[in-house]
KEDREN-479073 format. One record per residue (C-alpha): x, y, z. Coordinates in steps of 0.001 Angstrom, whole numbers, padded with zeros to 6 digits, always signed. Example, Ala and Ser with C-alpha at 12.3 -4.5 7.8 and 13.67 -1.06 7.14 Angstrom:
! residues 2
+012300-004500+007800+013670-001060+007140
//
This chain:
! residues 284
-077340+138567-095003-078065+135961-092326-078342+132372-093480-080555+129653-092060-078478+126775-090711-079554+123150-090679-080536+123500-087015-084167+122390-086755-086811+124754-085384-089831+122446-085699-091028+123259-082189-090345+126437-080207-091910+126232-076747-092697+129314-074663-091607+128911-071025-092405+131644-068450-089176+133042-067011-090854+133341-063616-091686+129658-063118-088787+127687-061703-090518+124312-062066-091345+124921-065743-087767+126088-066431-086459+122856-064913-088959+120624-066728-088040+122187-070082-084572+120610-069840-086126+117225-070603-088678+118179-073257-088391+117206-076941-088444+120758-078309-085982+122166-080824-086049+125640-079267-087156+127262-076016-088533+130791-075954-087812+131916-072381-090476+134548-071826-090053+137674-069716-092855+139532-071502-096488+138366-071774-096143+135364-069458-094803+137405-066514-096877+139769-064352-095511+143325-063895-094637+142817-060224-092717+139640-061104-090629+141063-063963-087419+141716-062032-087554+138449-060092-088162+136539-063330-085179+138211-064982-082877+137239-062117-084227+133681-061986-083868+133186-065739-080331+134571-065793-079262+132211-062985-081036+129253-064628-079397+129816-068007-075996+130315-066373-076385+126889-064734-077026+125275-068134-078579+121884-068778-080625+122649-071894-078518+120506-074210-078607+121414-077884-081994+123152-077757-081883+126719-079094-082151+129123-076135-083955+132341-077082-084948+134987-074516-088026+137124-075174-087439+140420-073407-089861+143253-072731-090040+146047-075290-087804+149092-075043-090956+151184-074569-091388+149567-071124-089461+150170-067896-087984+146636-068028-086809+146230-071626-083297+147665-071526-082491+146042-068179-083736+142711-069569-081338+142915-072508-078411+144121-070372-078843+141098-068075-078041+138668-070879-075000+140371-072412-072152+137847-072610-074360+134859-071755-074521+131579-073660-077830+132077-075464-078883+131628-079091-080994+134736-079463-082769+137762-078014-086388+138117-079126-087853+141628-079161-091650+142052-079120-093668+144154-081562-090827+144984-083943-091972+147543-086499-088806+148944-088121-085116+148406-088784-084459+151250-086312-085908+149129-083501-083550+146309-084475-080639+148768-084520-081460+149799-080944-081473+146151-079857-078217+145443-081722-076492+148318-079918-077716+147048-076550-076347+143505-076934-073375+142520-079117-072618+139074-080538-076076+137541-080026-078452+136680-082886-081495+138960-082916-085076+137759-083351-088219+139804-084016-091808+139256-082903-093895+140165-085946-097315+141056-084582-098492+144481-085760-099713+145893-089095-096680+148211-089272-094416+145213-088678-096027+143436-091641-095543+146478-093899-091857+146793-092895-091061+143062-092801-088456+143307-095574-086361+146042-093922-086504+144174-090600-085439+140858-092184-082616+142617-094044-080877+143729-090831-077430+142038-090732-077968+140752-087178-081492+139425-087764-081742+135639-087320-085453+134907-087256-089074+136021-087228-091656+134780-084730-095259+135415-085741-097365+136900-082947-100710+135838-084361-102781+136638-081238-101646+140261-081218-101944+140501-084985-105544+139235-084879-106332+141847-082214-104720+144669-084204-106523+143645-087409-109843+143085-085582-110245+139744-087346-112623+136972-086423-111228+133533-085670-111284+131163-088637-109659+127749-088681-108191+128496-092132-106654+131795-090849-107706+133545-094055-108010+136989-092371-104304+137054-091471-102848+135303-094512-101638+138585-095986-099510+139335-092922-098222+135784-092608-097160+135786-096244-095470+139199-096066-093288+138030-093169-092621+134630-094697-091552+136115-098030-089257+138624-096278-087707+135844-094164-087064+133673-097223-085647+136615-099173-083013+137215-096495-082360+133622-095406-083658+133844-091835-085830+131470-089794-089620+131936-089834-091710+130494-086987-095496+130342-087159-097699+131666-084356-099223+129740-081453-102348+127588-081440-104307+128566-078343-106515+125487-077819-103738+123267-076465-106034+120276-075910-107320+120351-079514-104813+118078-081232-106749+117904-084496-106938+121698-084805-103238+121989-083971-102330+119422-086614-104335+121314-089238-102579+124582-088404-099117+122943-088256-099662+121294-091645-100893+124598-093061-097821+126425-091733-095482+123762-093092-097193+123853-096496-096730+127642-096544-093006+127303-095836-092629+128088-092130-089705+126363-090398-091652+125484-087267-094402+126360-084824-094357+128318-081581-096126+126391-078821-097705+127182-075463-097863+123683-073941-095626+120575-073926-098621+118495-075082-098263+120209-078484-094678+119092-079107-095234+115762-080846-097686+117177-083378-095392+120074-084316-092249+117932-084450-093965+115509-086816-095532+118171-089027-092324+120133-089611-090018+117130-090136-089500+115532-093549-091715+112460-093941-090274+109028-094791-091757+109422-098287-090079+112834-098741-086719+111443-097602-087038+108462-099943-087985+110695-102882-085072+113061-102162-082594+110168-102226-084001+108826-105487-083996+112276-107098-080340+112853-106218-079358+109384-107445-081221+109796-110744-079910+113318-111346-076294+112325-110674-076692+109411-113094-078158+111779-115723-075281+114234-115241-072750+111429-115612-074424+110612-118925-074113+114237-120028-077782+115104-119532-079177+118086-117610-082413+116546-116367-083618+113230-114973-087034+111626-114595-088330+110213-111278-091858+108857-110831-092784+110267-114232-091714+113807-113315-088843+115923-114569-086041+116472-112016-083755+119492-112550-080996+121069-110482-083493+123175-108489-085189+119975-107296-081811+118640-106167-081202+121743-104028-084513+121013-102261-083724+117289-102022-080345+117911-100383-081932+120392-097959-084519+117757-097038-081815+115172-096259-079752+117731-094305-082790+118614-092212-083547+114944-091545-079929+114385-090436-080045+117448-088175-083255+116218-086535-081700+112791-086002-078713+114388-084270-081062+116366-081987-082694+113135-080874
//
């Protein structure tokens, strides 16, 4: 079973693998992860050039401690296997396969590239149904929700509360939590609508997602804030740990903070909150 590390994934920014200027600019952006895209963001006649450009760019380095994840084309396309082969042995943090629908698809990816964490785009009804078997794969490191494709496949209407796709989001989130892998929420398309983005980021954080996938650098601040522990959460975590340790020293199994019972399970959450805050501080 994979285990989520303390590495933050508050913001995961898509960068087209074909755009040299965007690849260079990304080196200075305040994102926790970069999703280098060879799939949707690259036109068919640019696929091979983009692959070569991205490989050379990643070999040159300069992305600091941001997680470097490459989204390849699917194995059902003429580019997919060559995409994966190009990044064997390279210093990257993951290979992201689109439209994953079964553990067998993950097996095929695992055989094509050793020693690299595998990530799955979860964006079809069959992917939702098989989320648990996909998350259970020993090489699986994270899910990325493909909410645009999922909405198309489900024939949903757009709603700000995302009610039509909640079932799919929850299936993937529950599977990710069951197997200790990262879960990243889908993109928010209206990149100039900061209020709408904030609502969706807060919703995703409340649900339990680790971060948000983004399509524009202007979205970074909102996502980074939404998926980081607040000052109040950090303060509460410290006080819970202090009170619980004092209760344990006195031979008691529970403590009380702000009029609420604090048990060991709350301390696990409190310590995770502080670890995440420390990890974010080290990123900055």
